[in-house]
N, CA, C and O atoms as a Tripos MOL2 file, in Angstrom:
@<TRIPOS>MOLECULE
protein
  304   303    76     0     0
PROTEIN
NO_CHARGES

@<TRIPOS>ATOM
      1 N          47.2640  -56.6730  -21.3430 N.3       1 MET1
      2 CA         48.9040  -56.2470  -21.4850 C.3       1 MET1
      3 C          49.7360  -56.3900  -22.4420 C.2       1 MET1
      4 O          49.4500  -57.3100  -23.2090 O.2       1 MET1
      5 N          50.8060  -55.7220  -22.7130 N.am      2 LYS2
      6 CA         51.5740  -54.8510  -23.4630 C.3       2 LYS2
      7 C          52.4370  -56.1710  -23.5520 C.2       2 LYS2
      8 O          53.0240  -56.5650  -22.5440 O.2       2 LYS2
      9 N          52.5440  -57.0320  -25.0490 N.am      3 PRO3
     10 CA         53.8460  -58.1810  -24.9250 C.3       3 PRO3
     11 C          55.2900  -57.7770  -24.8750 C.2       3 PRO3
     12 O          55.6700  -56.7490  -25.4350 O.2       3 PRO3
     13 N          56.1820  -58.6460  -24.1480 N.am      4 VAL4
     14 CA         57.1110  -57.7380  -24.5060 C.3       4 VAL4
     15 C          58.4490  -59.1000  -24.5830 C.2       4 VAL4
     16 O          58.3710  -60.2390  -24.1220 O.2       4 VAL4
     17 N          59.1920  -58.6850  -25.0640 N.am      5 GLN5
     18 CA         60.1670  -59.6800  -26.1080 C.3       5 GLN5
     19 C          61.4250  -60.7800  -24.6730 C.2       5 GLN5
     20 O          62.2420  -60.3510  -23.8580 O.2       5 GLN5
     21 N          61.1350  -61.7030  -24.8820 N.am      6 PRO6
     22 CA         61.9850  -62.9450  -24.4510 C.3       6 PRO6
     23 C          63.1030  -62.6870  -24.6410 C.2       6 PRO6
     24 O          63.1530  -62.2370  -25.7860 O.2       6 PRO6
     25 N          64.4360  -62.6970  -24.0440 N.am      7 ASP7
     26 CA         66.1190  -62.0070  -24.2250 C.3       7 ASP7
     27 C          66.7910  -64.0940  -25.1980 C.2       7 ASP7
     28 O          65.7830  -64.7130  -25.5370 O.2       7 ASP7
     29 N          67.5030  -64.5160  -25.3700 N.am      8 ALA8
     30 CA         68.1090  -65.4840  -25.7010 C.3       8 ALA8
     31 C          67.9210  -67.0890  -24.1340 C.2       8 ALA8
     32 O          67.4160  -68.2040  -24.2600 O.2       8 ALA8
     33 N          68.2980  -66.7150  -23.4150 N.am      9 VAL9
     34 CA         67.9100  -67.1580  -22.1090 C.3       9 VAL9
     35 C          67.0570  -67.7500  -21.4860 C.2       9 VAL9
     36 O          66.9940  -68.8400  -20.9170 O.2       9 VAL9
     37 N          65.9990  -66.4160  -21.7480 N.am     10 LEU10
     38 CA         64.3140  -66.4420  -21.5250 C.3      10 LEU10
     39 C          63.4310  -67.4460  -22.6720 C.2      10 LEU10
     40 O          62.3630  -68.0500  -22.5760 O.2      10 LEU10
     41 N          64.4200  -67.2990  -23.7700 N.am     11 ALA11
     42 CA         63.4490  -68.2250  -24.8540 C.3      11 ALA11
     43 C          63.5500  -68.8210  -24.6300 C.2      11 ALA11
     44 O          62.5330  -69.4150  -24.9870 O.2      11 ALA11
     45 N          64.6280  -70.0360  -23.7190 N.am     12 ALA12
     46 CA         64.8050  -71.3430  -23.9990 C.3      12 ALA12
     47 C          63.6970  -72.2620  -22.9770 C.2      12 ALA12
     48 O          63.5730  -73.4840  -22.8920 O.2      12 ALA12
     49 N          63.0560  -71.2990  -22.3460 N.am     13 ILE13
     50 CA         62.1540  -71.9690  -21.7580 C.3      13 ILE13
     51 C          60.6050  -71.4630  -22.2970 C.2      13 ILE13
     52 O          59.6460  -72.1630  -21.9730 O.2      13 ILE13
     53 N          60.4000  -70.3450  -23.0500 N.am     14 VAL14
     54 CA         59.2800  -69.4560  -22.6600 C.3      14 VAL14
     55 C          59.1610  -69.3170  -24.3530 C.2      14 VAL14
     56 O          58.0060  -68.9730  -24.6040 O.2      14 VAL14
     57 N          59.8160  -69.4390  -25.3740 N.am     15 GLY15
     58 CA         60.2380  -70.0350  -26.5360 C.3      15 GLY15
     59 C          60.4140  -67.8210  -27.0340 C.2      15 GLY15
     60 O          60.4780  -66.8500  -26.2810 O.2      15 GLY15
     61 N          60.4270  -67.9110  -28.4800 N.am     16 ASN16
     62 CA         60.6120  -66.5490  -29.0150 C.3      16 ASN16
     63 C          59.7910  -65.7100  -28.7430 C.2      16 ASN16
     64 O          60.1530  -64.7680  -28.0370 O.2      16 ASN16
     65 N          58.9770  -65.7520  -29.0240 N.am     17 ALA17
     66 CA         57.5260  -64.8220  -29.2500 C.3      17 ALA17
     67 C          57.6400  -63.7240  -28.4000 C.2      17 ALA17
     68 O          58.2250  -63.8690  -27.3270 O.2      17 ALA17
     69 N          57.0430  -62.3620  -28.8010 N.am     18 ALA18
     70 CA         56.5750  -61.6370  -27.9170 C.3      18 ALA18
     71 C          55.5290  -61.5720  -27.0360 C.2      18 ALA18
     72 O          54.5040  -61.1520  -27.5730 O.2      18 ALA18
     73 N          55.4310  -61.8140  -25.9720 N.am     19 GLN19
     74 CA         54.0600  -61.9240  -25.2980 C.3      19 GLN19
     75 C          54.0100  -61.6390  -23.9690 C.2      19 GLN19
     76 O          54.9390  -61.6770  -23.1630 O.2      19 GLN19
     77 N          53.0890  -61.4060  -23.8230 N.am     20 PRO20
     78 CA         52.6140  -60.8690  -21.9480 C.3      20 PRO20
     79 C          53.3860  -61.1790  -20.7910 C.2      20 PRO20
     80 O          54.1190  -62.1640  -20.8800 O.2      20 PRO20
     81 N          53.3780  -60.8230  -20.1990 N.am     21 ARG21
     82 CA         54.4500  -60.8910  -18.7520 C.3      21 ARG21
     83 C          53.8570  -62.0820  -18.2430 C.2      21 ARG21
     84 O          54.3750  -63.1890  -18.0970 O.2      21 ARG21
     85 N          52.6410  -61.6810  -17.9830 N.am     22 SER22
     86 CA         51.4500  -63.4830  -17.1800 C.3      22 SER22
     87 C          52.1840  -64.0210  -18.1010 C.2      22 SER22
     88 O          53.3630  -64.1470  -17.7700 O.2      22 SER22
     89 N          51.7300  -64.6230  -19.8230 N.am     23 ALA23
     90 CA         52.0660  -65.4400  -20.2030 C.3      23 ALA23
     91 C          53.5890  -66.4430  -20.0360 C.2      23 ALA23
     92 O          53.8890  -67.6310  -19.9150 O.2      23 ALA23
     93 N          54.1330  -65.3700  -20.1040 N.am     24 ILE24
     94 CA         55.8130  -65.5640  -19.2240 C.3      24 ILE24
     95 C          55.9530  -66.5990  -17.8450 C.2      24 ILE24
     96 O          56.6480  -67.6140  -17.8660 O.2      24 ILE24
     97 N          55.2100  -66.1760  -16.7220 N.am     25 THR25
     98 CA         55.1640  -66.2190  -15.6720 C.3      25 THR25
     99 C          54.9640  -67.5920  -16.0890 C.2      25 THR25
    100 O          55.8470  -68.4480  -16.1460 O.2      25 THR25
    101 N          53.7430  -67.7380  -16.3750 N.am     26 LYS26
    102 CA         52.6190  -69.3260  -16.3680 C.3      26 LYS26
    103 C          53.7710  -69.8760  -17.4350 C.2      26 LYS26
    104 O          54.1720  -70.7960  -16.7220 O.2      26 LYS26
    105 N          54.4720  -69.9590  -18.4610 N.am     27 LYS27
    106 CA         55.2150  -70.2210  -18.7520 C.3      27 LYS27
    107 C          56.1410  -71.0350  -18.1870 C.2      27 LYS27
    108 O          56.2060  -72.2640  -18.2130 O.2      27 LYS27
    109 N          56.9360  -70.1400  -17.6130 N.am     28 ILE28
    110 CA         58.4920  -70.4390  -16.4460 C.3      28 ILE28
    111 C          57.2910  -71.5470  -14.7990 C.2      28 ILE28
    112 O          58.0510  -72.1350  -14.0310 O.2      28 ILE28
    113 N          56.1010  -71.6780  -14.5260 N.am     29 TRP29
    114 CA         55.1450  -72.0410  -13.6370 C.3      29 TRP29
    115 C          55.1860  -73.6140  -14.4920 C.2      29 TRP29
    116 O          55.8180  -74.5540  -14.0110 O.2      29 TRP29
    117 N          54.6220  -73.7030  -15.4640 N.am     30 ASP30
    118 CA         54.4710  -75.1040  -16.6830 C.3      30 ASP30
    119 C          55.9540  -75.4340  -16.4670 C.2      30 ASP30
    120 O          55.6730  -76.5480  -16.0270 O.2      30 ASP30
    121 N          56.8950  -75.4200  -16.4210 N.am     31 HIS31
    122 CA         58.5150  -75.6300  -16.7810 C.3      31 HIS31
    123 C          58.7660  -76.6320  -15.3750 C.2      31 HIS31
    124 O          58.9670  -77.8460  -15.3400 O.2      31 HIS31
    125 N          58.6640  -75.5450  -14.1300 N.am     32 ILE32
    126 CA         59.2470  -75.8250  -13.3510 C.3      32 ILE32
    127 C          58.2390  -76.8340  -12.8190 C.2      32 ILE32
    128 O          58.6520  -77.7830  -12.1520 O.2      32 ILE32
    129 N          56.7650  -76.6660  -13.1080 N.am     33 LYS33
    130 CA         56.1620  -78.2970  -12.5000 C.3      33 LYS33
    131 C          56.2660  -79.8250  -13.5370 C.2      33 LYS33
    132 O          56.0670  -81.0230  -13.3320 O.2      33 LYS33
    133 N          56.5600  -79.2410  -14.3540 N.am     34 LYS34
    134 CA         56.6800  -80.5580  -15.7740 C.3      34 LYS34
    135 C          57.7940  -80.5130  -15.2380 C.2      34 LYS34
    136 O          57.4760  -81.2410  -14.2970 O.2      34 LYS34
    137 N          59.0430  -80.2280  -14.9940 N.am     35 ASN35
    138 CA         60.1480  -81.1090  -13.7000 C.3      35 ASN35
    139 C          60.6730  -80.3700  -12.9090 C.2      35 ASN35
    140 O          61.5520  -79.5150  -12.8010 O.2      35 ASN35
    141 N          58.9950  -81.5620  -11.7130 N.am     36 ASP36
    142 CA         59.2000  -81.6540  -10.4850 C.3      36 ASP36
    143 C          60.1650  -80.8940  -10.2050 C.2      36 ASP36
    144 O          61.1810  -81.5450   -9.9620 O.2      36 ASP36
    145 N          60.3950  -78.9750  -10.0760 N.am     37 LEU37
    146 CA         61.7580  -78.3510   -9.6810 C.3      37 LEU37
    147 C          61.2850  -77.4610   -8.3020 C.2      37 LEU37
    148 O          62.0870  -76.8410   -7.6040 O.2      37 LEU37
    149 N          60.0340  -77.5190   -8.0920 N.am     38 GLN38
    150 CA         59.6700  -77.1780   -6.2310 C.3      38 GLN38
    151 C          60.3110  -77.5100   -5.6880 C.2      38 GLN38
    152 O          60.7210  -78.5430   -6.2170 O.2      38 GLN38
    153 N          60.8900  -77.2980   -4.6500 N.am     39 ASP39
    154 CA         61.4610  -77.7500   -3.3950 C.3      39 ASP39
    155 C          60.5450  -78.6990   -2.5930 C.2      39 ASP39
    156 O          59.6990  -78.0080   -2.0260 O.2      39 ASP39
    157 N          60.3450  -80.2860   -2.2640 N.am     40 LYS40
    158 CA         59.7200  -80.4920   -1.8700 C.3      40 LYS40
    159 C          59.8780  -80.0820   -0.0680 C.2      40 LYS40
    160 O          59.9560  -81.1660    0.5110 O.2      40 LYS40
    161 N          59.9190  -79.3970    0.5390 N.am     41 LYS41
    162 CA         59.6810  -79.4760    1.9110 C.3      41 LYS41
    163 C          59.2960  -77.5830    1.6560 C.2      41 LYS41
    164 O          58.8400  -77.1170    2.7000 O.2      41 LYS41
    165 N          59.3820  -76.7570    0.7650 N.am     42 ASN42
    166 CA         58.9560  -75.6910    0.7500 C.3      42 ASN42
    167 C          58.9650  -75.4510   -0.0340 C.2      42 ASN42
    168 O          59.9550  -75.0280   -0.6330 O.2      42 ASN42
    169 N          57.2450  -75.6640   -0.7180 N.am     43 LYS43
    170 CA         57.3390  -75.0650   -2.3950 C.3      43 LYS43
    171 C          57.1530  -74.0550   -2.4960 C.2      43 LYS43
    172 O          56.7150  -73.8250   -3.6230 O.2      43 LYS43
    173 N          57.2920  -72.6770   -1.5400 N.am     44 ARG44
    174 CA         57.9570  -71.1520   -1.9430 C.3      44 ARG44
    175 C          59.0230  -71.5240   -2.5190 C.2      44 ARG44
    176 O          59.3130  -70.6720   -3.3590 O.2      44 ARG44
    177 N          59.9540  -72.5750   -2.5020 N.am     45 ASN45
    178 CA         61.6460  -72.0570   -3.5590 C.3      45 ASN45
    179 C          61.7850  -73.0600   -4.5110 C.2      45 ASN45
    180 O          61.2980  -74.1770   -4.3410 O.2      45 ASN45
    181 N          62.2640  -72.8190   -5.2630 N.am     46 ILE46
    182 CA         63.2380  -73.6340   -6.7660 C.3      46 ILE46
    183 C          64.3390  -73.9540   -6.9290 C.2      46 ILE46
    184 O          65.3130  -73.3000   -6.5570 O.2      46 ILE46
    185 N          64.3660  -74.8890   -7.4420 N.am     47 ASN47
    186 CA         65.4310  -75.1910   -7.6590 C.3      47 ASN47
    187 C          66.0870  -75.4350   -8.8910 C.2      47 ASN47
    188 O          65.5410  -76.3870   -9.4480 O.2      47 ASN47
    189 N          67.0220  -74.9790   -9.5450 N.am     48 ALA48
    190 CA         66.7860  -74.5110  -10.8910 C.3      48 ALA48
    191 C          67.2530  -75.7770  -11.8620 C.2      48 ALA48
    192 O          67.8590  -76.6310  -11.2140 O.2      48 ALA48
    193 N          67.1310  -76.0290  -13.0200 N.am     49 ASP49
    194 CA         67.2590  -76.8060  -13.7940 C.3      49 ASP49
    195 C          68.9070  -76.0200  -13.8840 C.2      49 ASP49
    196 O          69.5380  -75.5120  -12.9560 O.2      49 ASP49
    197 N          69.3900  -76.1740  -15.6970 N.am     50 ASP50
    198 CA         70.3910  -75.6960  -16.0940 C.3      50 ASP50
    199 C          69.7810  -74.7110  -16.7340 C.2      50 ASP50
    200 O          70.4080  -73.6520  -16.7590 O.2      50 ASP50
    201 N          68.1660  -74.7500  -17.5550 N.am     51 LYS51
    202 CA         67.8740  -73.6190  -17.9920 C.3      51 LYS51
    203 C          67.4620  -71.8730  -16.8140 C.2      51 LYS51
    204 O          67.6390  -70.6550  -16.8250 O.2      51 LYS51
    205 N          66.8140  -73.0300  -15.9460 N.am     52 LEU52
    206 CA         66.6880  -71.9670  -14.8690 C.3      52 LEU52
    207 C          67.3810  -71.4710  -13.7570 C.2      52 LEU52
    208 O          66.9650  -70.5310  -13.0800 O.2      52 LEU52
    209 N          68.2560  -71.9750  -13.5830 N.am     53 LYS53
    210 CA         69.5470  -71.1990  -13.7820 C.3      53 LYS53
    211 C          70.7200  -70.6410  -14.2450 C.2      53 LYS53
    212 O          71.7680  -70.3350  -13.6770 O.2      53 LYS53
    213 N          70.2030  -70.5420  -15.8000 N.am     54 ALA54
    214 CA         71.2790  -69.0330  -16.4380 C.3      54 ALA54
    215 C          69.8820  -67.9140  -16.2180 C.2      54 ALA54
    216 O          69.9250  -66.6850  -16.2780 O.2      54 ALA54
    217 N          68.7960  -68.7030  -15.9770 N.am     55 LEU55
    218 CA         67.3790  -67.5820  -15.5910 C.3      55 LEU55
    219 C          68.1010  -66.3970  -14.6560 C.2      55 LEU55
    220 O          68.4590  -65.2480  -14.9160 O.2      55 LEU55
    221 N          68.1470  -67.2410  -13.4060 N.am     56 PHE56
    222 CA         68.8570  -67.0220  -11.6580 C.3      56 PHE56
    223 C          69.7250  -66.3520  -11.8000 C.2      56 PHE56
    224 O          69.7960  -65.4890  -10.9250 O.2      56 PHE56
    225 N          70.7320  -66.3100  -12.7730 N.am     57 GLY57
    226 CA         71.8110  -65.6930  -12.8540 C.3      57 GLY57
    227 C          72.6640  -66.8620  -11.9010 C.2      57 GLY57
    228 O          72.9930  -66.5930  -10.7450 O.2      57 GLY57
    229 N          72.9600  -68.1350  -12.5160 N.am     58 GLY58
    230 CA         73.6280  -68.9660  -11.7570 C.3      58 GLY58
    231 C          73.6050  -69.3170  -11.0580 C.2      58 GLY58
    232 O          74.4200  -70.2170  -10.8530 O.2      58 GLY58
    233 N          72.4150  -68.8590   -9.7570 N.am     59 LYS59
    234 CA         71.7200  -68.9800   -8.5490 C.3      59 LYS59
    235 C          71.0860  -70.4470   -8.7800 C.2      59 LYS59
    236 O          70.3770  -70.5090   -9.7850 O.2      59 LYS59
    237 N          71.2320  -71.8400   -7.9110 N.am     60 ALA60
    238 CA         71.2590  -73.5280   -8.0560 C.3      60 ALA60
    239 C          69.2140  -73.3210   -7.3630 C.2      60 ALA60
    240 O          68.3860  -74.2250   -7.4760 O.2      60 ALA60
    241 N          68.9470  -72.0470   -6.7770 N.am     61 SER61
    242 CA         68.1800  -71.9260   -6.5390 C.3      61 SER61
    243 C          67.2050  -70.4040   -6.1920 C.2      61 SER61
    244 O          67.6880  -69.2950   -5.9640 O.2      61 SER61
    245 N          66.1440  -70.6640   -6.2250 N.am     62 ALA62
    246 CA         65.1200  -69.2400   -6.0280 C.3      62 ALA62
    247 C          64.3940  -69.6310   -5.1330 C.2      62 ALA62
    248 O          64.3090  -70.7360   -4.5960 O.2      62 ALA62
    249 N          63.5270  -68.1160   -4.8720 N.am     63 THR63
    250 CA         62.3270  -68.1450   -4.0440 C.3      63 THR63
    251 C          61.2640  -67.7400   -5.4590 C.2      63 THR63
    252 O          61.5870  -67.4120   -6.6010 O.2      63 THR63
    253 N          59.5920  -67.9620   -4.6910 N.am     64 MET64
    254 CA         58.8470  -67.5760   -6.0890 C.3      64 MET64
    255 C          59.0280  -65.9780   -5.9370 C.2      64 MET64
    256 O          58.8380  -65.1840   -6.8590 O.2      64 MET64
    257 N          59.3680  -65.6830   -4.8160 N.am     65 PHE65
    258 CA         58.6340  -64.0340   -5.1630 C.3      65 PHE65
    259 C          59.6330  -63.5820   -6.1660 C.2      65 PHE65
    260 O          59.1430  -63.1540   -7.2100 O.2      65 PHE65
    261 N          61.1770  -63.5870   -6.0560 N.am     66 GLU66
    262 CA         61.8920  -63.7950   -6.6460 C.3      66 GLU66
    263 C          62.1590  -63.7690   -8.3770 C.2      66 GLU66
    264 O          62.9650  -63.0570   -8.9760 O.2      66 GLU66
    265 N          61.1260  -64.8730   -9.0060 N.am     67 LEU67
    266 CA         60.6000  -64.9520  -10.3720 C.3      67 LEU67
    267 C          60.4550  -63.4680  -11.0320 C.2      67 LEU67
    268 O          61.2210  -63.1490  -11.9420 O.2      67 LEU67
    269 N          59.7020  -62.7850  -10.6720 N.am     68 THR68
    270 CA         59.4590  -61.9090  -11.6080 C.3      68 THR68
    271 C          60.5140  -61.4260  -11.4120 C.2      68 THR68
    272 O          61.0790  -61.9360  -12.3800 O.2      68 THR68
    273 N          61.6790  -60.5290  -10.6900 N.am     69 LYS69
    274 CA         62.7580  -60.3310  -10.7550 C.3      69 LYS69
    275 C          63.2590  -60.6420  -11.9940 C.2      69 LYS69
    276 O          62.9930  -59.8850  -12.9280 O.2      69 LYS69
    277 N          64.0790  -61.8260  -12.2150 N.am     70 TYR70
    278 CA         64.8620  -62.5120  -12.7680 C.3      70 TYR70
    279 C          64.1620  -62.6810  -14.3410 C.2      70 TYR70
    280 O          64.7920  -63.1090  -15.3080 O.2      70 TYR70
    281 N          62.6690  -62.2350  -14.3730 N.am     71 VAL71
    282 CA         62.3150  -61.8480  -15.8890 C.3      71 VAL71
    283 C          62.4900  -60.8140  -16.3140 C.2      71 VAL71
    284 O          62.8220  -60.5120  -17.4600 O.2      71 VAL71
    285 N          62.1700  -59.7880  -14.9380 N.am     72 SER72
    286 CA         62.5090  -58.3850  -15.7710 C.3      72 SER72
    287 C          63.4770  -58.7390  -16.2470 C.2      72 SER72
    288 O          63.4330  -58.5870  -17.4680 O.2      72 SER72
    289 N          64.7220  -59.3120  -15.7710 N.am     73 GLN73
    290 CA         65.8480  -58.7410  -16.7210 C.3      73 GLN73
    291 C          66.1170  -59.2320  -17.7070 C.2      73 GLN73
    292 O          67.1110  -58.9350  -18.3700 O.2      73 GLN73
    293 N          64.9360  -60.4420  -18.1250 N.am     74 HIS74
    294 CA         65.7960  -60.7140  -19.5170 C.3      74 HIS74
    295 C          64.1010  -60.5120  -20.5110 C.2      74 HIS74
    296 O          63.5860  -61.4580  -21.1070 O.2      74 HIS74
    297 N          63.6050  -59.3400  -20.4770 N.am     75 VAL75
    298 CA         63.1190  -59.0240  -21.0000 C.3      75 VAL75
    299 C          62.8060  -57.7680  -21.7680 C.2      75 VAL75
    300 O          62.1410  -57.1240  -20.9560 O.2      75 VAL75
    301 N          62.9040  -57.0360  -22.8850 N.am     76 SER76
    302 CA         62.7310  -55.8030  -23.6830 C.3      76 SER76
    303 C          61.6140  -55.6280  -23.6390 C.2      76 SER76
    304 O          61.1190  -54.6590  -24.2150 O.2      76 SER76
@<TRIPOS>BOND
     1     1     2 1
     2     2     3 1
     3     3     4 2
     4     3     5 am
     5     5     6 1
     6     6     7 1
     7     7     8 2
     8     7     9 am
     9     9    10 1
    10    10    11 1
    11    11    12 2
    12    11    13 am
    13    13    14 1
    14    14    15 1
    15    15    16 2
    16    15    17 am
    17    17    18 1
    18    18    19 1
    19    19    20 2
    20    19    21 am
    21    21    22 1
    22    22    23 1
    23    23    24 2
    24    23    25 am
    25    25    26 1
    26    26    27 1
    27    27    28 2
    28    27    29 am
    29    29    30 1
    30    30    31 1
    31    31    32 2
    32    31    33 am
    33    33    34 1
    34    34    35 1
    35    35    36 2
    36    35    37 am
    37    37    38 1
    38    38    39 1
    39    39    40 2
    40    39    41 am
    41    41    42 1
    42    42    43 1
    43    43    44 2
    44    43    45 am
    45    45    46 1
    46    46    47 1
    47    47    48 2
    48    47    49 am
    49    49    50 1
    50    50    51 1
    51    51    52 2
    52    51    53 am
    53    53    54 1
    54    54    55 1
    55    55    56 2
    56    55    57 am
    57    57    58 1
    58    58    59 1
    59    59    60 2
    60    59    61 am
    61    61    62 1
    62    62    63 1
    63    63    64 2
    64    63    65 am
    65    65    66 1
    66    66    67 1
    67    67    68 2
    68    67    69 am
    69    69    70 1
    70    70    71 1
    71    71    72 2
    72    71    73 am
    73    73    74 1
    74    74    75 1
    75    75    76 2
    76    75    77 am
    77    77    78 1
    78    78    79 1
    79    79    80 2
    80    79    81 am
    81    81    82 1
    82    82    83 1
    83    83    84 2
    84    83    85 am
    85    85    86 1
    86    86    87 1
    87    87    88 2
    88    87    89 am
    89    89    90 1
    90    90    91 1
    91    91    92 2
    92    91    93 am
    93    93    94 1
    94    94    95 1
    95    95    96 2
    96    95    97 am
    97    97    98 1
    98    98    99 1
    99    99   100 2
   100    99   101 am
   101   101   102 1
   102   102   103 1
   103   103   104 2
   104   103   105 am
   105   105   106 1
   106   106   107 1
   107   107   108 2
   108   107   109 am
   109   109   110 1
   110   110   111 1
   111   111   112 2
   112   111   113 am
   113   113   114 1
   114   114   115 1
   115   115   116 2
   116   115   117 am
   117   117   118 1
   118   118   119 1
   119   119   120 2
   120   119   121 am
   121   121   122 1
   122   122   123 1
   123   123   124 2
   124   123   125 am
   125   125   126 1
   126   126   127 1
   127   127   128 2
   128   127   129 am
   129   129   130 1
   130   130   131 1
   131   131   132 2
   132   131   133 am
   133   133   134 1
   134   134   135 1
   135   135   136 2
   136   135   137 am
   137   137   138 1
   138   138   139 1
   139   139   140 2
   140   139   141 am
   141   141   142 1
   142   142   143 1
   143   143   144 2
   144   143   145 am
   145   145   146 1
   146   146   147 1
   147   147   148 2
   148   147   149 am
   149   149   150 1
   150   150   151 1
   151   151   152 2
   152   151   153 am
   153   153   154 1
   154   154   155 1
   155   155   156 2
   156   155   157 am
   157   157   158 1
   158   158   159 1
   159   159   160 2
   160   159   161 am
   161   161   162 1
   162   162   163 1
   163   163   164 2
   164   163   165 am
   165   165   166 1
   166   166   167 1
   167   167   168 2
   168   167   169 am
   169   169   170 1
   170   170   171 1
   171   171   172 2
   172   171   173 am
   173   173   174 1
   174   174   175 1
   175   175   176 2
   176   175   177 am
   177   177   178 1
   178   178   179 1
   179   179   180 2
   180   179   181 am
   181   181   182 1
   182   182   183 1
   183   183   184 2
   184   183   185 am
   185   185   186 1
   186   186   187 1
   187   187   188 2
   188   187   189 am
   189   189   190 1
   190   190   191 1
   191   191   192 2
   192   191   193 am
   193   193   194 1
   194   194   195 1
   195   195   196 2
   196   195   197 am
   197   197   198 1
   198   198   199 1
   199   199   200 2
   200   199   201 am
   201   201   202 1
   202   202   203 1
   203   203   204 2
   204   203   205 am
   205   205   206 1
   206   206   207 1
   207   207   208 2
   208   207   209 am
   209   209   210 1
   210   210   211 1
   211   211   212 2
   212   211   213 am
   213   213   214 1
   214   214   215 1
   215   215   216 2
   216   215   217 am
   217   217   218 1
   218   218   219 1
   219   219   220 2
   220   219   221 am
   221   221   222 1
   222   222   223 1
   223   223   224 2
   224   223   225 am
   225   225   226 1
   226   226   227 1
   227   227   228 2
   228   227   229 am
   229   229   230 1
   230   230   231 1
   231   231   232 2
   232   231   233 am
   233   233   234 1
   234   234   235 1
   235   235   236 2
   236   235   237 am
   237   237   238 1
   238   238   239 1
   239   239   240 2
   240   239   241 am
   241   241   242 1
   242   242   243 1
   243   243   244 2
   244   243   245 am
   245   245   246 1
   246   246   247 1
   247   247   248 2
   248   247   249 am
   249   249   250 1
   250   250   251 1
   251   251   252 2
   252   251   253 am
   253   253   254 1
   254   254   255 1
   255   255   256 2
   256   255   257 am
   257   257   258 1
   258   258   259 1
   259   259   260 2
   260   259   261 am
   261   261   262 1
   262   262   263 1
   263   263   264 2
   264   263   265 am
   265   265   266 1
   266   266   267 1
   267   267   268 2
   268   267   269 am
   269   269   270 1
   270   270   271 1
   271   271   272 2
   272   271   273 am
   273   273   274 1
   274   274   275 1
   275   275   276 2
   276   275   277 am
   277   277   278 1
   278   278   279 1
   279   279   280 2
   280   279   281 am
   281   281   282 1
   282   282   283 1
   283   283   284 2
   284   283   285 am
   285   285   286 1
   286   286   287 1
   287   287   288 2
   288   287   289 am
   289   289   290 1
   290   290   291 1
   291   291   292 2
   292   291   293 am
   293   293   294 1
   294   294   295 1
   295   295   296 2
   296   295   297 am
   297   297   298 1
   298   298   299 1
   299   299   300 2
   300   299   301 am
   301   301   302 1
   302   302   303 1
   303   303   304 2
@<TRIPOS>SUBSTRUCTURE
     1 MET1         2 RESIDUE 1 A MET
     2 LYS2         6 RESIDUE 1 A LYS
     3 PRO3        10 RESIDUE 1 A PRO
     4 VAL4        14 RESIDUE 1 A VAL
     5 GLN5        18 RESIDUE 1 A GLN
     6 PRO6        22 RESIDUE 1 A PRO
     7 ASP7        26 RESIDUE 1 A ASP
     8 ALA8        30 RESIDUE 1 A ALA
     9 VAL9        34 RESIDUE 1 A VAL
    10 LEU10       38 RESIDUE 1 A LEU
    11 ALA11       42 RESIDUE 1 A ALA
    12 ALA12       46 RESIDUE 1 A ALA
    13 ILE13       50 RESIDUE 1 A ILE
    14 VAL14       54 RESIDUE 1 A VAL
    15 GLY15       58 RESIDUE 1 A GLY
    16 ASN16       62 RESIDUE 1 A ASN
    17 ALA17       66 RESIDUE 1 A ALA
    18 ALA18       70 RESIDUE 1 A ALA
    19 GLN19       74 RESIDUE 1 A GLN
    20 PRO20       78 RESIDUE 1 A PRO
    21 ARG21       82 RESIDUE 1 A ARG
    22 SER22       86 RESIDUE 1 A SER
    23 ALA23       90 RESIDUE 1 A ALA
    24 ILE24       94 RESIDUE 1 A ILE
    25 THR25       98 RESIDUE 1 A THR
    26 LYS26      102 RESIDUE 1 A LYS
    27 LYS27      106 RESIDUE 1 A LYS
    28 ILE28      110 RESIDUE 1 A ILE
    29 TRP29      114 RESIDUE 1 A TRP
    30 ASP30      118 RESIDUE 1 A ASP
    31 HIS31      122 RESIDUE 1 A HIS
    32 ILE32      126 RESIDUE 1 A ILE
    33 LYS33      130 RESIDUE 1 A LYS
    34 LYS34      134 RESIDUE 1 A LYS
    35 ASN35      138 RESIDUE 1 A ASN
    36 ASP36      142 RESIDUE 1 A ASP
    37 LEU37      146 RESIDUE 1 A LEU
    38 GLN38      150 RESIDUE 1 A GLN
    39 ASP39      154 RESIDUE 1 A ASP
    40 LYS40      158 RESIDUE 1 A LYS
    41 LYS41      162 RESIDUE 1 A LYS
    42 ASN42      166 RESIDUE 1 A ASN
    43 LYS43      170 RESIDUE 1 A LYS
    44 ARG44      174 RESIDUE 1 A ARG
    45 ASN45      178 RESIDUE 1 A ASN
    46 ILE46      182 RESIDUE 1 A ILE
    47 ASN47      186 RESIDUE 1 A ASN
    48 ALA48      190 RESIDUE 1 A ALA
    49 ASP49      194 RESIDUE 1 A ASP
    50 ASP50      198 RESIDUE 1 A ASP
    51 LYS51      202 RESIDUE 1 A LYS
    52 LEU52      206 RESIDUE 1 A LEU
    53 LYS53      210 RESIDUE 1 A LYS
    54 ALA54      214 RESIDUE 1 A ALA
    55 LEU55      218 RESIDUE 1 A LEU
    56 PHE56      222 RESIDUE 1 A PHE
    57 GLY57      226 RESIDUE 1 A GLY
    58 GLY58      230 RESIDUE 1 A GLY
    59 LYS59      234 RESIDUE 1 A LYS
    60 ALA60      238 RESIDUE 1 A ALA
    61 SER61      242 RESIDUE 1 A SER
    62 ALA62      246 RESIDUE 1 A ALA
    63 THR63      250 RESIDUE 1 A THR
    64 MET64      254 RESIDUE 1 A MET
    65 PHE65      258 RESIDUE 1 A PHE
    66 GLU66      262 RESIDUE 1 A GLU
    67 LEU67      266 RESIDUE 1 A LEU
    68 THR68      270 RESIDUE 1 A THR
    69 LYS69      274 RESIDUE 1 A LYS
    70 TYR70      278 RESIDUE 1 A TYR
    71 VAL71      282 RESIDUE 1 A VAL
    72 SER72      286 RESIDUE 1 A SER
    73 GLN73      290 RESIDUE 1 A GLN
    74 HIS74      294 RESIDUE 1 A HIS
    75 VAL75      298 RESIDUE 1 A VAL
    76 SER76      302 RESIDUE 1 A SER
């Protein structure tokens, strides 16, 4: 896959190096699991910490299905 460059918001989670979207998504999930951010009752929902809230445009939570949309807004 073609590497993409994360912006400053996304780089706070995945690092500043250009990388494939699949690697970016994996690193976001690593962050979510490491910080126990999946909703306990509905694992499809992600409760945002400060870094993810910036990625999610200020929203306190998002679904796993919205994750790709948010990643797309923060890469070039």
